[in-house]
PLY file of the C-alpha trace (Angstrom):
ply
format ascii 1.0
element vertex 651
property float x
property float y
property float z
element edge 650
property int vertex1
property int vertex2
end_header
-92.61 53.43 103.82
-95.51 52.50 106.09
-97.71 55.09 107.71
-98.23 52.90 110.76
-95.42 51.53 112.83
-94.98 49.81 116.15
-95.28 51.81 119.31
-91.52 51.66 119.86
-90.93 53.29 116.49
-93.20 56.23 117.32
-91.01 57.60 120.08
-88.95 60.53 118.92
-85.84 62.16 120.23
-85.70 65.63 121.69
-83.23 66.69 119.00
-86.04 66.64 116.44
-88.59 68.69 118.40
-88.18 71.74 116.20
-88.55 69.71 113.04
-91.71 68.08 114.40
-93.17 71.49 115.20
-92.26 73.18 111.94
-92.53 70.30 109.46
-96.01 71.26 108.31
-95.03 74.89 107.84
-91.71 74.82 106.09
-90.18 73.58 102.94
-86.68 72.19 103.24
-84.04 74.68 102.24
-81.98 74.08 99.18
-78.45 72.86 99.84
-76.02 74.48 97.44
-73.54 71.61 97.70
-76.10 69.03 96.59
-78.35 70.41 93.86
-80.32 67.25 93.02
-82.99 66.67 90.37
-84.97 63.56 89.48
-87.20 62.52 86.61
-90.44 61.31 88.20
-92.66 58.58 86.85
-94.88 55.77 88.04
-93.21 52.94 86.16
-89.98 51.51 87.50
-89.11 50.23 84.06
-89.69 53.66 82.56
-87.52 55.24 85.25
-84.69 52.88 84.52
-85.01 53.27 80.78
-85.01 57.04 81.01
-81.65 57.07 82.78
-83.09 58.44 86.02
-80.81 60.68 88.05
-80.57 59.91 91.77
-80.21 63.58 92.76
-83.16 65.37 94.32
-83.24 69.10 94.96
-83.99 69.49 98.67
-86.07 72.60 97.87
-88.66 70.35 96.19
-89.22 68.30 99.35
-91.73 69.41 101.98
-91.73 67.53 105.28
-95.19 66.89 106.74
-94.83 64.75 109.86
-92.72 61.97 111.24
-94.22 58.49 110.92
-91.55 56.33 112.52
-88.01 55.93 113.68
-85.46 53.15 113.71
-81.84 52.48 114.60
-80.54 54.39 111.57
-82.75 57.45 111.50
-86.28 58.83 111.33
-88.94 58.27 108.70
-90.98 61.24 107.51
-94.02 61.58 105.34
-93.32 64.31 102.79
-94.47 65.83 99.52
-92.21 65.89 96.51
-93.20 68.89 94.37
-92.79 68.38 90.64
-93.59 70.69 87.76
-96.42 68.45 86.56
-97.51 66.60 89.67
-96.85 66.35 93.41
-95.96 62.97 94.86
-96.41 61.63 98.37
-93.10 60.12 99.45
-91.43 58.67 102.50
-88.08 60.08 103.54
-85.62 58.09 105.63
-83.56 60.79 107.35
-80.32 59.30 108.62
-78.73 60.18 111.92
-75.97 62.83 111.67
-72.79 61.76 109.90
-69.36 63.35 110.09
-69.05 66.07 107.47
-65.91 64.56 105.97
-67.87 61.34 105.28
-70.93 62.98 103.71
-69.73 62.73 100.14
-68.77 59.05 100.55
-72.17 58.12 101.98
-74.07 60.12 99.35
-72.15 58.40 96.57
-72.95 54.99 98.09
-76.65 55.80 98.23
-76.64 57.14 94.69
-75.14 53.84 93.57
-77.85 51.97 95.47
-80.62 54.05 93.92
-79.22 53.50 90.46
-78.78 49.75 90.80
-82.13 49.11 92.47
-84.24 50.55 89.65
-86.50 47.98 88.01
-86.59 45.57 90.97
-90.17 44.38 91.42
-89.98 43.27 95.08
-87.81 46.13 96.37
-89.08 49.51 97.52
-88.90 52.09 94.72
-86.14 54.56 95.58
-86.70 58.08 94.22
-83.29 59.48 95.05
-81.01 61.09 97.63
-81.04 64.56 99.15
-79.70 66.60 102.07
-82.08 68.23 104.56
-80.83 70.22 107.55
-77.38 68.68 107.13
-78.70 65.11 107.20
-78.63 62.60 104.38
-82.12 61.59 103.23
-83.17 58.59 101.18
-86.38 59.41 99.32
-88.64 56.48 98.46
-92.14 55.63 97.40
-94.74 55.79 100.18
-96.59 52.57 101.06
-99.72 52.51 103.22
-98.95 49.48 105.37
-96.49 46.76 106.28
-96.52 43.14 107.45
-95.85 44.28 111.01
-98.98 46.45 110.97
-101.08 43.58 109.61
-99.82 41.29 112.38
-100.68 43.88 115.02
-104.31 43.89 113.86
-104.71 40.10 114.05
-105.65 38.12 117.12
-102.47 36.70 118.61
-100.42 38.80 116.21
-99.54 35.89 113.94
-100.15 35.10 110.30
-101.49 31.96 108.66
-99.00 29.56 107.13
-100.22 30.41 103.64
-99.58 34.13 104.21
-96.15 33.41 105.68
-95.20 31.38 102.62
-96.59 33.98 100.21
-94.89 36.93 101.89
-91.71 34.90 102.34
-91.49 34.20 98.62
-92.04 37.89 97.82
-89.33 39.01 100.23
-86.71 36.41 99.34
-87.20 37.32 95.69
-86.41 40.95 96.53
-83.42 39.96 98.66
-82.01 37.92 95.79
-82.37 40.93 93.52
-80.28 43.07 95.86
-77.78 40.28 96.50
-77.26 40.00 92.76
-76.12 43.65 92.80
-73.75 43.01 95.71
-75.85 44.54 98.52
-76.55 42.95 101.92
-79.75 43.88 103.81
-78.75 43.21 107.48
-82.00 44.61 108.89
-84.74 42.15 107.96
-87.86 42.31 110.16
-91.66 42.43 109.62
-91.87 46.18 110.21
-89.59 46.64 107.18
-91.72 44.43 104.92
-94.02 46.88 103.15
-97.32 45.98 101.44
-98.47 47.41 98.12
-102.02 47.73 96.84
-102.02 44.09 95.71
-100.99 42.82 99.19
-97.57 41.91 97.83
-94.68 42.14 100.28
-92.04 44.69 99.30
-88.58 44.89 100.82
-88.52 48.28 102.54
-85.03 48.34 104.04
-82.61 48.36 101.13
-79.29 47.76 102.85
-78.76 50.95 104.87
-76.73 49.10 107.56
-74.51 47.58 104.89
-73.81 50.98 103.33
-72.97 52.52 106.71
-70.93 49.71 108.24
-67.53 51.10 107.17
-68.37 54.76 107.79
-67.07 56.41 111.01
-70.09 57.81 112.82
-70.28 60.23 115.74
-71.69 57.39 117.87
-69.38 54.46 118.56
-72.31 52.10 119.07
-71.84 49.40 116.44
-75.22 47.90 117.28
-76.99 50.96 115.88
-75.13 50.63 112.60
-75.36 46.95 111.77
-78.98 46.01 112.39
-81.72 45.58 114.97
-80.35 43.43 117.86
-83.36 41.05 118.01
-82.78 40.01 114.39
-78.98 40.14 114.16
-76.84 37.13 113.28
-73.82 36.33 115.51
-71.32 37.74 113.00
-73.13 41.10 112.84
-72.23 42.05 116.41
-68.47 42.28 115.82
-67.94 41.56 112.12
-64.22 42.40 112.12
-63.67 39.78 114.84
-66.46 37.20 114.51
-67.30 37.74 110.85
-67.31 37.99 108.00
-70.80 39.09 107.02
-72.05 37.53 103.82
-75.27 36.68 101.99
-76.02 33.97 104.56
-76.08 36.66 107.25
-79.43 37.68 105.78
-80.58 34.04 106.02
-80.55 34.48 109.81
-82.76 37.57 109.49
-85.18 35.70 107.22
-85.40 32.90 109.79
-86.12 35.36 112.61
-88.83 37.07 110.53
-90.53 33.79 109.61
-90.59 32.69 113.26
-92.11 36.05 114.28
-94.77 35.86 111.55
-95.68 32.32 112.66
-95.77 33.03 116.41
-96.58 36.72 116.70
-93.69 37.17 119.15
-90.58 39.21 118.46
-87.33 37.21 118.68
-85.74 37.45 122.14
-88.70 39.55 123.30
-88.12 41.29 126.63
-84.33 40.84 126.52
-81.89 43.72 126.73
-79.19 44.24 124.10
-76.55 42.79 126.43
-78.73 39.77 127.16
-79.33 39.13 123.45
-75.60 39.41 122.76
-74.87 36.91 125.53
-77.47 34.45 124.24
-76.63 34.69 120.54
-72.85 35.24 120.51
-71.52 33.83 123.79
-73.90 30.96 124.57
-74.74 30.34 120.89
-78.39 29.69 121.61
-81.00 29.45 118.87
-84.56 30.67 118.63
-87.28 28.20 119.54
-88.93 26.92 116.38
-92.73 26.70 116.57
-94.45 23.33 116.62
-96.92 21.95 114.09
-95.19 23.35 111.01
-94.21 21.36 107.91
-91.01 19.34 108.43
-89.23 21.02 105.50
-89.96 24.45 106.98
-88.74 23.29 110.38
-85.55 21.95 108.81
-85.09 25.20 106.92
-85.41 27.30 110.09
-82.96 25.08 111.93
-80.48 25.74 109.15
-81.07 29.51 109.26
-79.93 29.58 112.90
-76.62 27.74 112.46
-73.84 29.67 114.20
-71.42 29.27 111.29
-72.90 31.19 108.37
-71.38 28.71 105.88
-73.74 26.03 107.22
-76.88 28.12 106.65
-79.12 27.81 103.58
-78.59 30.26 100.76
-81.44 32.51 99.61
-81.87 30.25 96.60
-82.36 27.26 98.94
-84.87 29.22 101.02
-86.85 30.28 97.95
-86.87 26.71 96.62
-88.30 25.30 99.88
-90.95 28.01 100.23
-92.12 27.60 96.62
-92.26 23.81 96.89
-94.31 24.10 100.07
-96.68 26.56 98.46
-97.16 24.74 95.17
-97.07 21.05 96.06
-99.70 18.81 97.55
-99.01 19.25 101.25
-99.16 15.69 102.55
-97.28 14.26 99.58
-94.59 16.95 99.77
-94.21 16.67 103.54
-93.81 12.90 103.28
-91.18 13.38 100.58
-89.25 15.81 102.75
-89.45 13.54 105.80
-87.55 10.96 103.78
-85.05 13.56 102.57
-84.69 14.89 106.10
-83.69 11.58 107.66
-81.38 10.73 104.77
-79.68 14.14 104.97
-79.18 13.80 108.73
-77.44 10.47 108.27
-75.36 11.87 105.46
-74.48 14.95 107.48
-73.25 12.87 110.42
-71.63 10.15 108.35
-70.03 12.39 105.79
-67.65 14.57 107.73
-70.09 16.74 109.67
-71.34 19.16 107.00
-74.95 20.29 106.71
-76.90 19.67 103.52
-77.11 23.45 103.06
-73.32 23.69 102.97
-73.04 20.81 100.52
-75.69 22.22 98.18
-73.84 25.49 97.50
-71.35 24.12 95.00
-72.80 21.81 92.36
-70.22 19.64 90.63
-69.99 19.61 86.86
-68.35 17.27 84.40
-64.74 18.37 83.96
-64.28 19.65 87.53
-61.13 18.71 89.41
-62.03 17.16 92.77
-60.50 15.54 95.83
-61.73 13.96 99.05
-63.42 16.50 101.32
-61.83 17.45 104.63
-63.86 16.84 107.83
-65.67 19.90 109.15
-63.60 22.02 111.57
-60.43 20.24 110.53
-57.43 21.28 108.51
-56.38 17.74 107.57
-57.87 14.99 105.42
-58.73 11.83 107.36
-58.50 9.80 104.18
-57.56 10.46 100.60
-59.66 7.96 98.68
-59.58 10.53 95.89
-56.24 12.38 96.17
-57.13 14.28 92.99
-59.21 13.40 90.01
-61.52 14.71 87.31
-65.28 14.31 87.15
-66.16 12.39 84.00
-69.81 11.67 84.77
-72.68 12.44 87.17
-75.35 9.98 88.25
-77.98 12.54 89.27
-80.22 15.26 87.94
-78.45 18.59 87.42
-80.68 20.27 90.03
-80.19 17.55 92.66
-77.46 17.92 95.27
-77.66 14.20 96.09
-76.11 11.50 93.90
-72.82 10.04 92.74
-69.98 11.23 90.56
-67.69 9.20 88.34
-64.13 10.35 89.01
-61.13 9.49 86.89
-58.03 9.20 89.10
-54.51 9.08 87.69
-53.12 5.55 87.84
-56.56 3.90 88.23
-57.98 2.32 85.09
-61.71 2.57 85.77
-63.47 5.70 87.11
-64.38 5.66 90.81
-68.04 5.98 91.78
-68.07 8.42 94.70
-70.90 10.19 96.55
-70.80 13.89 95.70
-71.01 14.92 99.39
-67.50 13.57 100.09
-65.92 15.45 97.19
-64.78 19.06 97.07
-64.06 21.00 93.91
-60.49 22.20 93.48
-59.77 25.25 91.31
-56.29 26.74 90.99
-55.18 24.31 93.75
-57.69 25.88 96.17
-60.93 24.58 97.66
-63.51 25.89 100.09
-62.19 25.59 103.65
-58.51 25.88 102.76
-56.27 28.13 104.86
-54.50 30.79 102.82
-52.13 33.70 103.29
-52.01 36.97 101.39
-48.77 37.18 99.43
-48.64 40.92 99.85
-50.36 43.00 102.51
-50.77 46.57 101.35
-51.12 49.65 103.51
-54.90 49.47 103.27
-54.92 45.80 104.30
-52.73 46.08 107.40
-55.81 46.24 109.60
-56.61 42.63 108.66
-54.82 39.40 109.39
-52.78 37.99 106.50
-54.13 34.47 107.22
-57.72 33.47 106.52
-60.12 30.78 105.30
-61.44 30.32 101.76
-65.25 30.51 101.61
-65.64 29.96 97.90
-63.78 29.94 94.63
-65.48 30.01 91.26
-64.30 28.23 88.17
-62.57 31.40 86.91
-60.35 31.55 90.00
-62.12 34.44 91.83
-61.76 33.71 95.54
-63.81 34.86 98.55
-61.85 34.71 101.82
-62.68 35.56 105.42
-59.95 37.54 107.21
-59.89 38.92 110.74
-60.25 42.70 110.56
-62.51 42.75 107.49
-66.29 42.95 108.13
-67.12 41.33 104.80
-65.48 38.76 102.54
-62.27 39.70 100.77
-62.50 39.03 97.05
-59.55 38.63 94.72
-57.74 36.15 92.52
-55.98 32.95 93.47
-52.67 34.47 92.30
-52.78 36.83 95.29
-52.84 33.94 97.76
-50.64 31.11 98.90
-51.41 28.07 101.02
-51.02 28.51 104.79
-50.80 26.13 107.70
-54.26 25.45 109.09
-55.65 25.04 112.58
-58.37 22.81 113.99
-60.32 22.31 117.19
-58.35 20.50 119.91
-54.89 21.72 118.92
-52.71 23.49 121.49
-51.26 26.85 120.45
-49.12 29.60 121.91
-47.93 33.02 120.80
-44.93 32.88 118.49
-41.61 33.88 119.99
-41.12 36.91 117.72
-44.63 38.34 118.37
-44.29 41.10 120.95
-47.84 42.43 120.90
-50.49 39.98 119.63
-53.71 41.25 118.05
-55.80 40.01 120.98
-55.08 39.91 124.70
-53.35 36.68 125.74
-52.85 35.00 129.11
-49.39 34.86 130.70
-47.87 32.09 132.81
-45.36 32.60 135.58
-42.46 34.97 134.91
-44.31 36.64 132.02
-44.12 33.65 129.66
-47.02 33.28 127.19
-49.42 30.55 128.24
-50.38 27.65 125.97
-54.09 27.13 125.24
-56.34 24.71 123.39
-58.48 25.73 120.39
-62.18 25.35 121.21
-63.68 26.97 118.06
-62.52 28.19 114.66
-64.60 31.09 113.35
-65.34 31.51 109.62
-62.68 34.22 109.27
-59.97 32.08 110.87
-60.20 33.70 114.31
-59.37 31.12 116.97
-61.25 30.82 120.25
-58.75 29.44 122.76
-59.30 28.05 126.24
-56.62 27.59 128.88
-57.22 24.36 130.80
-53.76 24.66 132.34
-54.52 28.02 134.01
-55.75 27.99 137.59
-59.54 28.57 137.64
-59.20 30.98 140.55
-56.21 32.92 139.22
-56.17 36.52 138.06
-55.82 35.46 134.42
-58.35 32.81 133.54
-60.92 32.12 130.87
-60.69 32.13 127.09
-59.00 34.35 124.53
-59.17 35.04 120.84
-56.16 34.52 118.62
-55.04 35.66 115.21
-53.76 32.57 113.37
-50.81 34.66 112.15
-49.73 35.22 115.78
-49.71 31.64 117.07
-48.02 28.31 116.47
-49.05 24.73 117.24
-47.60 23.05 120.34
-47.45 19.26 120.76
-45.08 16.73 122.27
-43.25 16.26 118.97
-42.33 19.97 118.89
-41.23 20.08 122.55
-37.46 19.68 122.95
-36.30 17.93 126.08
-38.03 16.45 129.10
-38.65 19.83 130.74
-40.63 21.23 127.80
-42.60 18.01 127.45
-43.50 18.20 131.14
-44.49 21.86 130.75
-46.75 20.91 127.84
-48.28 18.17 130.01
-49.26 20.90 132.48
-51.15 22.68 129.67
-53.73 19.89 129.53
-55.22 20.74 132.93
-54.40 23.04 135.81
-54.55 20.07 138.21
-51.59 18.29 136.60
-48.94 20.16 138.62
-50.61 19.85 142.06
-51.46 16.24 141.28
-47.87 15.42 140.40
-46.68 17.28 143.51
-49.12 15.34 145.65
-48.02 12.06 144.08
-44.39 13.00 144.67
-45.03 13.86 148.33
-47.03 10.69 148.85
-44.33 8.61 147.18
-41.66 10.28 149.30
-43.61 9.68 152.47
-44.21 6.07 151.51
-40.56 5.42 150.69
-39.43 7.27 153.81
-41.80 5.26 155.94
-40.52 2.03 154.49
-36.89 2.99 155.15
-37.60 4.13 158.71
-39.69 1.05 159.38
-36.99 -1.22 158.06
-34.34 0.48 160.19
-36.48 0.29 163.30
-37.22 -3.36 162.63
-33.53 -4.18 162.20
-32.69 -2.35 165.44
-35.30 -4.34 167.35
-33.96 -7.59 165.91
-30.42 -6.73 167.00
-31.56 -5.92 170.52
-33.42 -9.20 170.75
-30.37 -11.16 169.63
-28.07 -9.31 172.01
-30.38 -10.00 174.94
-30.65 -13.67 174.08
-26.86 -14.08 173.82
-26.28 -12.43 177.19
-28.61 -14.89 178.85
-26.70 -17.81 177.35
-23.23 -16.41 178.26
-23.62 -16.08 181.98
-20.38 -17.12 183.91
-20.19 -19.87 186.57
-18.33 -19.08 189.82
-15.00 -20.59 190.63
-14.21 -21.22 186.95
-16.71 -24.06 186.62
-18.87 -24.55 183.63
-22.21 -26.22 183.23
-20.58 -29.60 182.77
-19.99 -29.90 186.44
-17.92 -28.68 189.29
-15.10 -31.05 188.52
-14.49 -29.79 184.95
-11.89 -27.03 184.57
-12.09 -24.44 181.75
-8.86 -22.98 180.48
-8.37 -19.27 179.83
-7.64 -20.03 176.19
-10.94 -21.83 175.72
-12.83 -18.93 177.29
-11.25 -16.42 174.89
-12.06 -18.63 171.91
-15.68 -19.01 172.94
-16.02 -15.28 173.53
-14.64 -14.48 170.08
-17.01 -16.95 168.45
-19.96 -15.45 170.29
-19.17 -11.85 169.13
-18.85 -12.93 165.51
-22.26 -14.54 165.71
-23.90 -11.39 167.14
-22.74 -9.01 164.41
-22.71 -11.15 161.30
0 1
1 2
2 3
3 4
4 5
5 6
6 7
7 8
8 9
9 10
10 11
11 12
12 13
13 14
14 15
15 16
16 17
17 18
18 19
19 20
20 21
21 22
22 23
23 24
24 25
25 26
26 27
27 28
28 29
29 30
30 31
31 32
32 33
33 34
34 35
35 36
36 37
37 38
38 39
39 40
40 41
41 42
42 43
43 44
44 45
45 46
46 47
47 48
48 49
49 50
50 51
51 52
52 53
53 54
54 55
55 56
56 57
57 58
58 59
59 60
60 61
61 62
62 63
63 64
64 65
65 66
66 67
67 68
68 69
69 70
70 71
71 72
72 73
73 74
74 75
75 76
76 77
77 78
78 79
79 80
80 81
81 82
82 83
83 84
84 85
85 86
86 87
87 88
88 89
89 90
90 91
91 92
92 93
93 94
94 95
95 96
96 97
97 98
98 99
99 100
100 101
101 102
102 103
103 104
104 105
105 106
106 107
107 108
108 109
109 110
110 111
111 112
112 113
113 114
114 115
115 116
116 117
117 118
118 119
119 120
120 121
121 122
122 123
123 124
124 125
125 126
126 127
127 128
128 129
129 130
130 131
131 132
132 133
133 134
134 135
135 136
136 137
137 138
138 139
139 140
140 141
141 142
142 143
143 144
144 145
145 146
146 147
147 148
148 149
149 150
150 151
151 152
152 153
153 154
154 155
155 156
156 157
157 158
158 159
159 160
160 161
161 162
162 163
163 164
164 165
165 166
166 167
167 168
168 169
169 170
170 171
171 172
172 173
173 174
174 175
175 176
176 177
177 178
178 179
179 180
180 181
181 182
182 183
183 184
184 185
185 186
186 187
187 188
188 189
189 190
190 191
191 192
192 193
193 194
194 195
195 196
196 197
197 198
198 199
199 200
200 201
201 202
202 203
203 204
204 205
205 206
206 207
207 208
208 209
209 210
210 211
211 212
212 213
213 214
214 215
215 216
216 217
217 218
218 219
219 220
220 221
221 222
222 223
223 224
224 225
225 226
226 227
227 228
228 229
229 230
230 231
231 232
232 233
233 234
234 235
235 236
236 237
237 238
238 239
239 240
240 241
241 242
242 243
243 244
244 245
245 246
246 247
247 248
248 249
249 250
250 251
251 252
252 253
253 254
254 255
255 256
256 257
257 258
258 259
259 260
260 261
261 262
262 263
263 264
264 265
265 266
266 267
267 268
268 269
269 270
270 271
271 272
272 273
273 274
274 275
275 276
276 277
277 278
278 279
279 280
280 281
281 282
282 283
283 284
284 285
285 286
286 287
287 288
288 289
289 290
290 291
291 292
292 293
293 294
294 295
295 296
296 297
297 298
298 299
299 300
300 301
301 302
302 303
303 304
304 305
305 306
306 307
307 308
308 309
309 310
310 311
311 312
312 313
313 314
314 315
315 316
316 317
317 318
318 319
319 320
320 321
321 322
322 323
323 324
324 325
325 326
326 327
327 328
328 329
329 330
330 331
331 332
332 333
333 334
334 335
335 336
336 337
337 338
338 339
339 340
340 341
341 342
342 343
343 344
344 345
345 346
346 347
347 348
348 349
349 350
350 351
351 352
352 353
353 354
354 355
355 356
356 357
357 358
358 359
359 360
360 361
361 362
362 363
363 364
364 365
365 366
366 367
367 368
368 369
369 370
370 371
371 372
372 373
373 374
374 375
375 376
376 377
377 378
378 379
379 380
380 381
381 382
382 383
383 384
384 385
385 386
386 387
387 388
388 389
389 390
390 391
391 392
392 393
393 394
394 395
395 396
396 397
397 398
398 399
399 400
400 401
401 402
402 403
403 404
404 405
405 406
406 407
407 408
408 409
409 410
410 411
411 412
412 413
413 414
414 415
415 416
416 417
417 418
418 419
419 420
420 421
421 422
422 423
423 424
424 425
425 426
426 427
427 428
428 429
429 430
430 431
431 432
432 433
433 434
434 435
435 436
436 437
437 438
438 439
439 440
440 441
441 442
442 443
443 444
444 445
445 446
446 447
447 448
448 449
449 450
450 451
451 452
452 453
453 454
454 455
455 456
456 457
457 458
458 459
459 460
460 461
461 462
462 463
463 464
464 465
465 466
466 467
467 468
468 469
469 470
470 471
471 472
472 473
473 474
474 475
475 476
476 477
477 478
478 479
479 480
480 481
481 482
482 483
483 484
484 485
485 486
486 487
487 488
488 489
489 490
490 491
491 492
492 493
493 494
494 495
495 496
496 497
497 498
498 499
499 500
500 501
501 502
502 503
503 504
504 505
505 506
506 507
507 508
508 509
509 510
510 511
511 512
512 513
513 514
514 515
515 516
516 517
517 518
518 519
519 520
520 521
521 522
522 523
523 524
524 525
525 526
526 527
527 528
528 529
529 530
530 531
531 532
532 533
533 534
534 535
535 536
536 537
537 538
538 539
539 540
540 541
541 542
542 543
543 544
544 545
545 546
546 547
547 548
548 549
549 550
550 551
551 552
552 553
553 554
554 555
555 556
556 557
557 558
558 559
559 560
560 561
561 562
562 563
563 564
564 565
565 566
566 567
567 568
568 569
569 570
570 571
571 572
572 573
573 574
574 575
575 576
576 577
577 578
578 579
579 580
580 581
581 582
582 583
583 584
584 585
585 586
586 587
587 588
588 589
589 590
590 591
591 592
592 593
593 594
594 595
595 596
596 597
597 598
598 599
599 600
600 601
601 602
602 603
603 604
604 605
605 606
606 607
607 608
608 609
609 610
610 611
611 612
612 613
613 614
614 615
615 616
616 617
617 618
618 619
619 620
620 621
621 622
622 623
623 624
624 625
625 626
626 627
627 628
628 629
629 630
630 631
631 632
632 633
633 634
634 635
635 636
636 637
637 638
638 639
639 640
640 641
641 642
642 643
643 644
644 645
645 646
646 647
647 648
648 649
649 650
């Protein structure tokens, strides 16, 4: 560990005042429950070969003074007394842990110590002990760290050559731990130690990962899963927005590279809540510095993709950094400019995947393949290759670009297909498929039975993201069956038999579950659902999360009857109902006005005709008509004329 840390790390808590005061005077008391011993030596290889024990007797450790503190505990400078020689060590003293979890945590750390021996770019771990009831990780002491070096430089930033050199050292160490199954989850310059040869050493060896499933006295998840300024979106609530995987550390590497290039801490000056809102809710990305090589810029853009599956792997990161360091700069940058533009076109033209996603599964001759699904979709837009076998590859084995020759049943000649539009199928499963656990045991009831396949190797070992699990579930294809998938834009509602869904859901009138539209699908299958049909000023408005096992798709084809189809129409936007009501009222008023106007017009016409007839039917005195005084009109003729006149009025 480093002897110098940032000012924020130097602040101690009042609970350690006594230890600070007495550290130089006391030797830690021996704990009878954990009587640890270790075989000391300078060579990591010798330690590993000698079958080093990870147990250290606490009586051999003498605390001197505290040299730093972080989210997981305090770091002390101490002396490890041995029979032949005393060693200066750094002790990471973890925050208190529930007594019933002590044995579990100690066993995890012992496993870490054992598996990390012999790693050249990882801090040498001496062993595990218990001091004053707190678990302690004992490690080799290092004089400085990258963060200290940055603090001494003008502007606090490193040269590009140093960033590349340290980056290669660190990614090499990360790959070593990943190969043993450990995630780091707390990558930052203050955890990048420097040895006597100015080589960067990974100082944090996965403490957050080892503690993530352990109940702690504090319920603050932030303090257990990393430092907020460097945390990937899925780290904040891994059971909901996860899972965490190796690409979670790619985000931390990106943050660290940006800080080393700029001298500014990611999201500097922001509170934890503000960082959460920016990273998780608004999905904003760090600003990438200008005037850096295009391949490095492209790499950093990939590191900050919200979906961890679209980020570069550590192997990709190491490849880019080494090529930048070893190649002629202008020639290499020009090469990558061409690759960059070609990859962008391919990414947009070929179903919306990033080149980092496509590079993670290299096809081989003999693989079964099919046309790749579009990103964020559960259906194939076309099936040019319904299923076939790769019989040839027109590319170098290390190149992710190129064409494959695919033999399809019923087609005589092999098809020449770009590898980016093909996905490998093993045991009828491919990356991105929706699956369901055939059997959910007692231990698995906390997770959803429906999830998304992240990878499947050629032996049939599957990695799946499930809601409720902070990391990827790993098992065999025989434990899974295909499930109905979901995609952005679909409307869903809670199934009729689900009484209490996993996540809170909005109700419509009379307590009926509302129908919402999927806006995002998270890597573990969790659905982000919006409710465009809910009033924006109502008590229940906004978005919800949904377990895919709790919902079903709603569309016009599944709606029975006119009433249900109309109700589904209202789900598209809250304004549909008032708009239809307004149209109905307007139509009624228009029709009513026409009827009233027509009636009034007919009444006026009748009155006009009646008035005109009366003027023409005026009687002449003394029984004379208009023909003259001498002409007589009979009573019969008068009656006939009167009858004819009435029939004319009311026809």
